[in-house]
C-alpha positions, 0 to 999 in steps of 0.5 A: 478386557474384563477378566472372569472373577470368581462369581462369574466363574461359578455362573459360567460353570452353571451355564455349562452344566445347563448346556449338558443337561439340555443335551441330555434332555433334548440332544444336539437338536435342542442345542441347535434350536436354542442357539438359533433362537439366541442368534436370531434375537441377537441379530434383532438387537444388532439391527437397533445398535447399528442404526442407532450408531449411524444416527449418532445416538449413544449406545452404552450396552449390547448383551446376549442373554439376561441376568448375571453378567458372565463376561464383558468387554468395553469398546469405545462407549459401548460394553459388549458381553454375555449374561447367564440366561440365554433367553435373548439379547438387548441393547441400551440406547440412552434417552429412550423416553422422557422418563430416563435421566441423561447426562446433559452432555449426552442429551443431544445424542439421546434417542428422544433428541433425534429427528423423526426419521432417525427414531423411526429407523431405529425402532424398525431396525430390529424387525428389519434385520430379521426380515433381511435374515429371513431373505438370506436364509431363503436365498441360501435354501433355494440356491443351495438346497433347492425348492420343491419341483412341481413336476417331480416327486420321490419316495418320502417314506416306506410303510413297513410290511407293504408291497413297496418294502417287499420290492426293496423301494427306499426313501429317496427313490423315484418311481417312473412307471407302473405297469408301463404307465408314466407316473411322474405325477403322484396323483397319477401314481395313486390312480394306477396303483388303486386300480391294480389291486392284487396284480403283479405289475412291473415298476420302474425305479430310479436310484442314484442315477441308475434305473431298474425294473422290478415286478411286485404284487400290489397290495390291497386296502379297504375302500369306504364301501369295504370299511362300512361293512365293519363298524370301527374300521376305516377307509385305508385299513387292511384286515390282517386277521378275523377272530385270530385267523389270518387273512390276506385278501378280501376273498379270505375276509368274506370267507372267514366272516361268513361263519360269524356275526361278531368279530375280533379284527386285527387291522393295519392302519395306512401308517403301518400301526396295528390295532385290535377292533371289536366289530360286527357285520354291518350288512349281508352279503359283503360287497364284492372285491371290485368295490370293497378294496383298492390297490395299495403300494405303501409309499408316501411322497415328497417333492424332489428339490431343484436348486434355482439360479441367482436371479430366480433365488432372489425373486423367490426369496423376496416373494416368500418373505413378503408373503410370510410377513402378510400371513404372520400379520393376519394370523396375529390380527385374527388372534387378538380379537375377542373370539381368538382370545376366548378360544385360546383360554377355552383351549386350556380349560378343555385340556388343549383340544381347541385352537390356541395361541401365544407369543412364540410361533405357529404350530403345524397342527392347525393354522390357529394353534400357536405355541409357547417357547417350549412348544416351538423348541420341541417343534424346532428340534423335530424339524432339525432331525428331519433335515436341513430343508425343514429346519431352515424353513422353521427358522424363516417362519419363526424369524418373520413371526417374531419380527411382525409380533414385535411391531404390535403398536403398543409398548414395550414392543418396537411398534409402540416406539414407532407409534409414539414417534409418529404421534410426536411428529404429527403434534410437532409443527411450526418449528416446535418439537412435541415430546410425549409424556410416556409416564401416562402409558406406564399403566397400559404397558404393565397391562400389556406385560401382564397379559403377555405373561398370562398368555405365555403361562397358559400356552406353556400349560397347553403345550405340556398337557397337549403338545401336538405330535411333530412326528 
């Protein structure tokens, strides 16, 4: 084992200091995201290493991180170690192209000297390892944590000051009936609540295996008709005061509004936020209560999770992995079009208001907005804090996306090596092995790298000035 020398000790201290700063800036969740990224990329490179060894190739290095070496140990002909910048991992296989000089004694064990199936397997092994990892994560998710049940829902959040809060409803509760009507479907729950405006109704609630019944008065929120009466107010809002006079029902709104033509309205949004709006009366008389307001209880739903057995978990994991591969490939293909690239750069010029894309991961804001590493890290941190289910799904999505992205058929991606190996196989016949001159591809490779760097920088700018709200 190689012992830490003084410069390496200094680098290790610097790395620990960076970790402390990261914890202070983003908390434990940010550390978890960084470690997950590094682990994912380390497994990607491990896939290359394992298949290269099985194919008889010589692997000289396998390192986690980049930059100055912190620690290393040599086992056989391979040096394993950790470097100072935790931004990924790499594996070094000798003779990856005709540009690399290789000791004549090792030429037979170089990548370029191997058969087409072996070179193809090594090139695909990194992404293949990530697909396997995505499958394993999904299997763990479905078998241990669960899959959303299509036939049941539970309370995901409670709006502050709502009827739900006044009734004592908590996150995780299941609402079984409202006014004697079964509401196992959330859409049905909404229908019953909307037509129960202002009524006192019994609600059956299940919590931790026990059931209780509570009586509550259903609140009210504006319909589209009621909101149209006051420009600046939206459907789903509740008017709390008119010219600083508190109102709690539509009748009180009508009474207070009858003596004024313009109003200072205090409104509450469906998410509980309050705002002040300057408005006027759009028309007289105001619409009747029956069409101006609808019932509002104040809960958001989430699907209950049900664990699956071994067989269903395997089937569901395989299906989801295949579908995510196809979705990621389609998203990448759509981005790398003239329109997709133009929208990406226009989004930066417009201050991040339009759709954009980069090489790191997918945003939850809309399907065309891709995030920089910074944006993905912030998203991962938010999902980590929201619970294991969301965080594991995040890891699955990022794994699959990065794996597919690595298969882009250009150097320096793995897909570039796949294309070269395939081209060489097609040019080889009658016992004559053809080997491509990779030096001809160097200018194109540099253009690809510069393009990726520009995408990354612009995406980072967009995520700094216009990062989507992850909640």
